[in-house]
C-alpha positions as CSV (number, residue, x, y, z in Angstrom):
1,M,-18.6,12.5,-10.5
2,S,-18.3,15.2,-7.8
3,L,-17.1,18.8,-8.5
4,K,-13.9,18.1,-6.6
5,Q,-13.2,14.9,-8.6
6,S,-13.9,16.7,-11.8
7,I,-11.4,19.4,-10.9
8,K,-8.8,16.8,-10.0
9,E,-9.4,15.0,-13.4
10,I,-8.9,18.2,-15.3
11,L,-5.8,19.3,-13.4
12,G,-4.4,15.8,-13.8
13,S,-4.9,15.8,-17.5
14,I,-3.3,19.2,-17.8
15,Y,-0.4,18.3,-15.6
16,F,0.3,15.0,-17.5
17,H,0.0,16.3,-21.1
18,L,1.8,19.6,-20.5
19,Y,4.6,18.3,-18.2
20,K,4.7,14.8,-16.9
21,K,4.8,12.9,-20.2
22,Y,7.8,15.0,-21.2
23,Q,9.7,14.1,-18.1
24,P,10.8,10.4,-18.7
25,T,11.6,8.9,-15.4
26,V,12.4,5.2,-14.7
27,G,11.3,3.7,-11.4
28,N,8.7,1.8,-9.4
29,R,5.1,2.7,-8.9
30,V,3.5,1.2,-5.7
31,I,-0.2,0.9,-5.8
32,L,-2.4,0.5,-2.6
33,Y,-5.6,-1.4,-2.2
34,H,-7.7,-2.0,0.9
35,S,-10.8,-4.0,0.7
36,I,-11.9,-6.3,-2.2
37,G,-15.7,-6.5,-2.6
38,S,-16.9,-6.0,0.9
39,K,-19.5,-3.4,2.1
40,L,-17.8,-1.9,5.1
41,D,-19.9,0.2,7.5
42,H,-17.0,2.6,8.1
43,D,-16.1,3.0,4.4
44,S,-17.4,6.5,3.7
45,Y,-14.4,7.1,1.3
46,G,-15.0,4.2,-1.0
47,I,-11.9,2.1,-0.4
48,S,-13.6,-1.2,-1.3
49,I,-13.2,-2.2,-4.9
50,S,-15.3,-4.9,-6.5
51,E,-13.8,-8.3,-7.0
52,E,-14.5,-8.0,-10.7
53,K,-12.6,-4.7,-11.0
54,F,-9.8,-6.1,-9.0
55,K,-9.5,-9.1,-11.4
56,E,-9.4,-6.7,-14.4
57,H,-6.7,-4.6,-12.7
58,M,-4.5,-7.6,-12.0
59,K,-4.9,-9.0,-15.5
60,Y,-4.0,-5.6,-17.0
61,I,-1.0,-5.1,-14.7
62,K,0.3,-8.6,-15.3
63,E,0.0,-8.2,-19.1
64,N,1.6,-4.7,-19.3
65,Y,4.1,-4.3,-16.4
66,N,7.0,-5.9,-14.7
67,I,5.8,-6.6,-11.1
68,I,8.3,-6.7,-8.2
69,S,8.3,-7.3,-4.5
70,I,9.2,-4.5,-2.1
71,D,12.0,-6.2,-0.3
72,K,15.7,-5.8,0.7
73,N,16.7,-5.8,-2.9
74,Y,14.2,-3.1,-3.8
75,S,16.7,-0.3,-4.1
76,N,18.7,-2.3,-6.7
77,V,15.9,-2.9,-9.1
78,L,14.7,0.6,-9.8
79,D,16.6,0.9,-13.1
80,K,13.5,-0.4,-14.9
81,N,9.9,0.7,-14.8
82,S,7.9,-1.6,-12.6
83,I,4.8,-2.0,-10.4
84,S,4.5,-3.2,-6.8
85,L,1.3,-4.1,-5.1
86,T,0.3,-3.5,-1.4
87,F,-2.8,-3.9,0.8
88,D,-3.5,-2.0,4.0
89,D,-5.5,-3.0,7.1
90,G,-6.0,-6.8,6.8
91,Y,-9.6,-7.2,5.6
92,K,-11.0,-10.7,5.4
93,D,-11.8,-10.2,1.7
94,N,-8.0,-10.0,1.0
95,L,-8.2,-13.8,0.8
96,K,-9.9,-13.2,-2.6
97,A,-6.9,-11.1,-3.6
98,L,-4.6,-13.8,-2.5
99,D,-6.3,-16.3,-4.8
100,I,-6.2,-13.9,-7.7
101,C,-2.6,-12.9,-7.2
102,E,-1.6,-16.5,-6.9
103,K,-3.4,-17.2,-10.2
104,H,-1.4,-14.5,-11.9
105,E,1.8,-15.0,-9.9
106,I,1.7,-11.4,-8.6
107,P,3.8,-10.7,-5.5
108,F,2.4,-8.3,-2.9
109,T,2.7,-6.9,0.6
110,L,0.0,-7.1,3.2
111,Y,0.0,-4.7,6.1
112,I,-2.2,-5.8,9.1
113,T,-3.8,-3.7,11.9
114,T,-3.4,-6.2,14.7
115,H,-6.1,-5.0,17.0
116,E,-8.7,-6.1,14.4
117,I,-7.4,-9.6,13.9
118,G,-10.3,-12.1,14.2
119,K,-13.0,-9.4,14.2
120,E,-15.9,-9.2,11.7
121,N,-14.6,-8.4,8.2
122,Y,-10.9,-8.9,9.3
123,L,-8.4,-11.7,8.9
124,S,-8.1,-14.4,11.6
125,R,-4.8,-15.7,12.9
126,D,-5.3,-18.8,10.7
127,D,-5.9,-16.5,7.7
128,I,-2.7,-14.7,8.4
129,L,-0.8,-18.0,8.6
130,R,-2.2,-18.8,5.1
131,F,-0.8,-15.5,3.8
132,S,2.6,-16.1,5.5
133,N,2.8,-19.5,3.8
134,S,2.4,-17.9,0.3
135,T,5.7,-17.3,-1.4
136,L,4.1,-14.3,-3.1
137,C,3.2,-12.5,0.1
138,T,5.3,-10.3,2.4
139,L,3.6,-9.5,5.7
140,G,4.0,-6.2,7.5
141,A,2.5,-4.3,10.4
142,H,0.0,-1.4,10.1
143,S,0.1,-0.4,13.8
144,H,-2.1,-1.9,16.5
145,T,-5.2,0.3,16.6
146,H,-4.7,2.4,13.3
147,P,-4.3,5.8,14.9
148,L,-2.8,9.0,13.5
149,L,0.7,8.3,14.8
150,A,1.8,11.9,14.6
151,S,-0.9,12.9,17.1
152,L,0.5,10.5,19.7
153,S,3.2,10.8,22.3
154,Y,6.5,9.0,21.8
155,N,5.6,6.3,24.3
156,E,2.1,5.8,22.7
157,Q,3.7,5.4,19.3
158,L,6.2,3.0,20.7
159,N,3.5,0.9,22.1
160,E,1.5,0.9,18.9
161,L,4.4,-0.1,16.7
162,T,5.9,-2.6,19.2
163,K,2.7,-4.4,19.9
164,S,1.7,-4.8,16.3
165,K,5.1,-6.2,15.5
166,Q,5.1,-8.6,18.4
167,I,1.6,-9.9,17.7
168,L,2.4,-10.7,14.0
169,E,5.7,-12.3,14.9
170,D,4.0,-14.5,17.4
171,I,1.5,-15.6,14.8
172,I,3.9,-16.4,12.0
173,G,7.0,-17.3,14.0
174,S,9.4,-15.0,12.1
175,K,10.5,-11.4,12.1
176,I,8.4,-8.6,10.8
177,T,10.5,-5.9,9.2
178,H,7.9,-4.2,7.0
179,M,5.2,-1.7,7.9
180,S,3.0,1.1,6.5
181,Y,1.9,4.3,8.3
182,P,-1.8,4.2,9.2
183,H,-3.5,7.2,7.5
184,G,0.0,8.0,6.2
185,S,0.7,9.8,9.5
186,Y,4.1,10.0,11.0
187,N,6.6,12.4,12.6
188,E,10.2,12.5,13.7
189,D,9.4,10.3,16.8
190,T,7.9,7.7,14.4
191,L,11.0,7.6,12.3
192,K,13.2,7.2,15.4
193,I,10.9,4.4,16.7
194,I,10.9,2.4,13.5
195,E,14.7,2.4,13.5
196,E,14.8,1.2,17.1
197,L,12.3,-1.6,16.4
198,G,14.1,-2.8,13.3
199,Y,11.5,-1.9,10.7
200,Q,13.5,-1.9,7.5
201,V,10.9,-1.2,4.7
202,V,8.1,1.3,5.3
203,T,5.5,2.5,2.9
204,S,3.8,5.9,3.1
205,S,1.0,7.8,1.6
206,H,3.2,10.2,-0.3
207,I,2.4,10.1,-4.0
208,G,4.9,9.6,-6.7
209,L,7.3,7.3,-8.5
210,N,10.1,5.6,-6.4
211,T,13.4,6.2,-8.3
212,T,17.1,5.6,-7.6
213,N,17.4,9.4,-7.0
214,N,14.5,9.9,-4.5
215,L,14.2,6.5,-2.8
216,N,13.7,6.6,1.0
217,M,13.1,3.1,2.4
218,K,11.2,4.5,5.3
219,K,9.0,6.7,3.2
220,I,8.2,4.6,0.1
221,K,5.7,6.4,-2.2
222,R,2.4,4.9,-3.1
223,I,-0.9,5.8,-4.8
224,E,-4.2,4.6,-3.6
225,I,-6.8,2.7,-5.7
226,V,-10.4,3.2,-4.7
227,G,-13.7,1.5,-5.6
228,S,-14.5,3.9,-8.5
229,D,-11.2,3.3,-10.3
230,D,-11.8,1.4,-13.6
231,L,-8.9,0.4,-15.9
232,K,-8.7,3.9,-17.3
233,S,-8.3,5.4,-13.9
234,L,-5.8,2.7,-12.9
235,R,-3.7,3.5,-16.0
236,K,-3.7,7.2,-15.2
237,K,-2.6,6.6,-11.7
238,I,0.3,4.3,-12.9
239,L,1.4,6.8,-15.5
240,G,1.5,9.7,-12.9
241,Y,-1.5,11.8,-13.9
242,Y,-2.0,12.7,-10.2
243,D,1.7,13.1,-9.1
244,F,1.0,16.8,-8.9
245,L,-0.9,16.2,-5.7
246,A,2.6,15.6,-4.1
247,W,3.1,19.3,-4.4
248,K,0.8,20.0,-1.5
249,E,2.5,17.5,0.9
């Protein structure tokens, strides 16, 4: 464990045991995965979790939590503690996750970077159709080329978010109203554009629990799961050990 990670663990434990666990809050925790079991050349951060760990995570979540979809009724079901599952980017290995989620009857949302469709390690058009045919899967866009949206002009952002929406709609033959911000990056222009394009449900990289008091359907909070996260780490992230990281946002 790196020094930075050790400090994060210590601060998380202090935050939880001195504050968080005494602040009972009801709501939904959205967890974010990327790759399941692949070795990705660009993965310097460690976003790929082993298939075995992912299976353990899903079994644990299914046995211990109510799992809900992030959909149009989302704001009406935050009166109980629950978990929601999301995947970013559209990696080919997410087909493994589909099989595992179907086995455990776990709903999830998959956000796809459309420029990568059909490339090595990424889902093909036929794969995306398979996801769209699953009653457990909600498909969403993750931009076209996965840029930092806040660094782009209004027109560049409009192109990214329009193109990704159109490509996915062409593949599945129905409307795409869900998306997630690539890198968690957005600005006021982004928020205007997603309204114009009809994106209704948007997940972010802000950390925290989604509650009836803080819910913003264009900035739904999530916490990321990485390759080093075992069941103990997953449990801590669900319980809110690292919600203190939202203070720096």
